[in-house]
N, C-alpha and C positions, 0 to 999 in steps of 0.2 A: 561210427557214423556221427556226423556233426548235427546237432540240434539246430533247426531253423527257428528264427524268432517268430513268435506267435503274434500276429497283428492285433489280436484282441488284447493281449497283455500290454502291448505298446500303447494302445489307445487308453487302456485303463490306467497305465502309469502317468500318461499326460493328464488325465482327469484328476487323479489324486494329487499330482504336483500342482495343478492349477488351483484346486481347492485349498491346499495347504498354503500356497502363496497368497491367495485372496484373504484367508483368515489372518495371516501374519500382517498383511498391510492394513487390514481393518483394525487390527489391534494397536497399531502404532500411528495411524493417521486418522485425520478427521476429514472424510471425503466430501462433506457438504461445503467445505471452504478451502479452495485451493490456495488462498492467501490468508492463513489464519492470523497473521499479525494484526490486521485491521488498522484503521487510521481515523483519528478525530482531530478537531482543531479547537484550540483555546485562544480566542482573540481577546487580548487585554487592552482596553481603551482607557488611557489616562486623560480624564477631563479636568476642568478647572476646579471642581468641587467633589468629584466622585470618580471611582474606578469601576468600569463595567467589564465583566467577563462574559464573553459570548462563547458558549460551548456548542459545537456542532458535531453531531455523530450520525453515522449511517445506521438505519434500522436493522441492517443485516448483522450488525455487531451487538444487537440488544436481545438476541434470542434467549440467552441465559438470564439476563437481568430482568427483562420483561417478556416472559414466555407468550408468544402470539395467541395460544389457545386460551389464555386467561382473560382476554379482552375482546368483547364483541366488536367494539370500535377501537382498533389498535392504536391509531395515532392519538385519538382523544385520551385513551387510557394511559399511554406512555407520557403524554404531556402532563396529565394530572399527577402521575407518579413522580416525574421529575420535579414538579413544583412542590410536592410534599417532601421530597428528599433534598430540596435546594440547599439547605444549610449544611448538608453532609457531602456535597459534591466536591467542594474545595475547602482547604484551609488557607485563608488569605490574611497576610500581614502587611500593613502599611506603616512605614517608619518604625519597624520592629515591634509593632503592637497589633494584636488580633483585630481584624476589621469586622464590623457588624453588618450582616446582610440586611439591606433596606427593602429590597423587592426582588421578585423572581417571576419570570414569564417564559413559558415554554410554548413553542408553536412549530408548525411545519413550513420551512421556507421554500421547499420544493419536494416533489415526490421522492420518498426514500430517505429523507433527511429530517432530523429533529434538531432544533436550536433552542438553547436555554440561555436567557439573558439574566445575569445576576449583577445587582448594583450595590456598591460598597462606598458610602460617603466618607469624606475625610475633611479635616480642617487644617488650615495653614499650608505650608509648603510641603510638597511630597518629595521625599528623598530616596525611598526604596520601596519596591513591590516584591513580595515573596508569595509564590503561588504553589500549592501542593495539591495535586489531584488525588482524591481518596478512594476512587472507585475502580482502579485497574483490575481488581480481583473479580469484578462483576462483568468484565469484558473478556473477549477471547484471548487466549494465551499469546503473548508477544505483542499485544496491542500497543501502539504508539500514539502520542498526542503531540501535535505540532503547535508550539506556542509562538504567538506573535504579539509583541508589545508595541503599541502605537501611541504617539503623543498627539492628542486632539485638544490641547489647552488653548489653541488659537482659533477654535471654532467661532467664538463670539466676534472675532475680527474677520470672519470669512476665509480664514486660512485653511488649507488642506492638511489633514493629518499626515504624519510621516512615521516611518518605522524606527523603533529604537533597538529591537531585538527579534531574532528568530532563533528558536531553540526546539529541541525534541526531548520529551520526557517519556518514561515508561515505568513499568513496575519496579525495576531495579533503581531507577533514578526519577522518582515521582515529583521532584521539586525544581522550580526554576526561580532564580533570584536576579533582579535587575536594579541597579542604581539608576535613579531618575535624575537627569540633569536639570538645572534650574530652568524655569519657563522662559521662553523668548518673548513672552507677552506680558503686559501689565496684568495685575490681579483682576481688574475690572475694566470694562470697555466704556469709554465716555458715552453719555446719552446721545442718541441720534435724533435728528429732526426730520420732517418729511423731505427736506432738501439734501439730507446726507444719507450715506449708506454705511454699512459695516466696513466695507473696503476703504471708504474715505477716512475712517477713524483709525486705520491700522498704523502702527508705529512706522516711522520713515524707513528705518533699517533694522528689522528684528534680528538680522544676522543669519548665517547659514545654519541649517539643522545639523546636529551632531551626527557623526558617522554611525551607521547601523552596525550592531554587533551580531555576527552570525556564528552560532555554535553548532550548527548542523554538520555532522560528519558524513558527507555524501559518499565517501569511499566505503565506510562501514555499512551505510544504507544499501549500497549496491551489492555488497557481499550478502547481507541479510535477505535481500530480495530474492537471491538465488537459493540460499540455504532453506528458506521457509516458503519458497514458491513451488509447491508440490506439483503444480501443473507443468511448469517449465522442466522440473527434474524428470518427470515421467516422460515428457516428450523426448528429452535427450536420451533417456534409457531405451525408449522404443527405437530410436535411431541406431544406437550402438549395438543393440541385440542382433541386428542383421549384418553387422560388419564382420568380415572374414579375417582381417589382419589390421595391423597398426596403420598402414598406408590408407586404407579405406576409412578408418575411423578419423584419422587426422584430416582427411579431405572433407568429410562430412562436418566435423567440428568447425573447420575454417569457413565453410559456406554458411553455417548457422551464425557464426560470429560476425561475418561481414554483413549479413542480411539484417540482423537485429540492431547492429550498430547504426546502419543507415536510417532506419525508421525511428530509432531512439533519438538520434540527433535532429531529424526533421520535426518530430513531434515536440521535443523540448523547446525548439525554436518557434513553435506554433506555425510552421509551414505546412504541416499535416495535422488535421484535427478530426479524429473519428471517435464517435461515442463509445464509451465502455460497454454500453448495452449491445454493441455489435462485436467489439473486440473480445470480450470475455467468452461468449459462446463460440466464437471462431477459434480461440485458443484450445478450448475443449475439443472442438471438431478436429483440429490438427493431430491431437493425441490419438483420438479414435481411429482416424484414417491410417496413420502410420502403423499403429498396432495391428489393425486388421490386415493391412498389406503384408506384414510379417507372417501372418497366418496363411495367406493365400499363396504367396510365392516369394522366392528370394529376389528382391529387386536388384536390377543392375545398378552399378555405381553412378552412371551418368543420370539415370532417372532419379535416384535417391538424392543426388546433389541438386537437381532441379527443384524437386519438391521441398527439400530442406531450405533452399534459397527463398522460395515463395512463402513457406510457412514461417521462416525466420523473420520475415518482414512483419508478420502478424504478431509474433512474440515481442518484437521490438516496441510495438505500439503499447503492449501490455506493460513493458518495463517503464515506458515513458509516463504512464498515467500517474504513478506515485511520484515521479521526479517533478512533474509539472506542479503538483500541489505543494511541493516544498521549496520551489524557487521563490526567492524574495523579491524578484523584479522581473519585468519583461524585457529589460535592456539586454541587448546582445552581449555587451561587455561583461555584464554580471551573470550571464547564463553560461558562458563558455567554461569557466573554471569548475563550477559545480557539475557541469555535464561531463567534463573530463574525469573528475573524481568518481562520479557515479558509474560511468562506463568502465573505468579501471576496476572498481569494486565488483561490478557484475562479471567482468571477464576473469578476475582473480578467483571468485567463488566458482564460476563455471568451469574453468580449466583445472582448478584444484580437485574438484569432484571427479572430473574426467580422468585426471592423472591417477586417482586412487582406484576408480571403478574399472577403467579400461584394462589395465594389466591383469586384474583378477578375472575379468571376463575372458580375455584371450587365453589365459592360463587354463581356465576351466574347459574351454573349447579344445585345446590341444590335449589335455590330460584325459578327458572323457568324450569319446566319439559320440555317445548318445546325447550329449548336452544340446546339440543343435536340434535333435529330433524330439527331445522331451522338454528340456528346461526352457528353451527359447519360445516354443509355442505356448507353454504354460504361462510364462511371464507376460507374453504378448496378450494372452487372454485376460489376465488380471489388469493390465494397463488399459486394454480396450473397455473393460467394465467400468473403470474409474473415469475414463474419457467420456464414455456414453452417459454415465450418471451425471457428471458435471455439465455436459451439453444439455441434457434434459432439464436439470434444475436451473441452469442459468437462463435458458430460454423461458422457463416458467416464471422466474423472478423478474425477467424483463417485461413479460406480458402482464404479470400480476404483482406490481411493486406493492410493498406494504404501505397502506395508506393511499 
């Protein structure tokens, strides 16, 4: 006589599998931050007699550095903390000599952001700026800082600043060095009278500004955005779990690629601009919806393609958020090549992970008939928990920003 499967045992197996998978993911991931890499900006302004470094960082990346529970007034406490630590934020060298910090001021330029202005005076002609950020260990793992060096030595003549360098530093490469070209402006501006203006005393032909140096590797940034974008990874995993064969998986991946490529392009060109306060919770919602749908029923391919297309548009806006912050210009000609590189990086990372995970998933489904009945629901439960958690925390952070 053949033993019939016990429904209670099957449900218990699913429960234990879900619990084990949840504990495993909690052990290797940080669920509070779907993008653990974080991002800050170091704007270096070369003036006629001093160099100003403006550090701007999001409060969400300061939880370990300045624990929120330690400050009754978080923004005030963080600003005071930054000013006390001002001399230890950067090691700055001007013309190969250590620069002395003259002043530091921290403030909140907008909700959720903290800015610290550091001023370093110098004498004579400036030939080189070396900047090393010393606090990467206090920030989330993988944090990057976007360095922009601008020349504002023509301010006394009413001239606009122009960029000399865009660069990215991180814990593995915390230093950026830039040779400063000779100033296009006289050392001092002639005295003006009520009948003259700064513009009237400008040199007749200061010459064109030097070409900006761009050291940002947009291709690697695109790969990193996928590899460390846990929310995007879980969304793709939820989609693949319901696929029966390679044809279905390839179709789903194609729809997702087309969709996020469209909104990534439109957003990078600023033809579409939607606040991250809307996009980030929406991305979490896409994860939750797809994972729950896996638990309710096995969706038909046409329906899953449609929902993937729509949700892929939302994820593309998430990809574009980081890219927009790193673009050195709003000019269409200067956006196209970085956009192509970043998109290629995103797709390389995305397709590489699918190429590794999909054969393993399909092999497990063929080898173990119970995989669809036990493992797929268990993993979908885990993914839905993460999606739901991110959805709640992101809505909460949007409604209650620090400061």
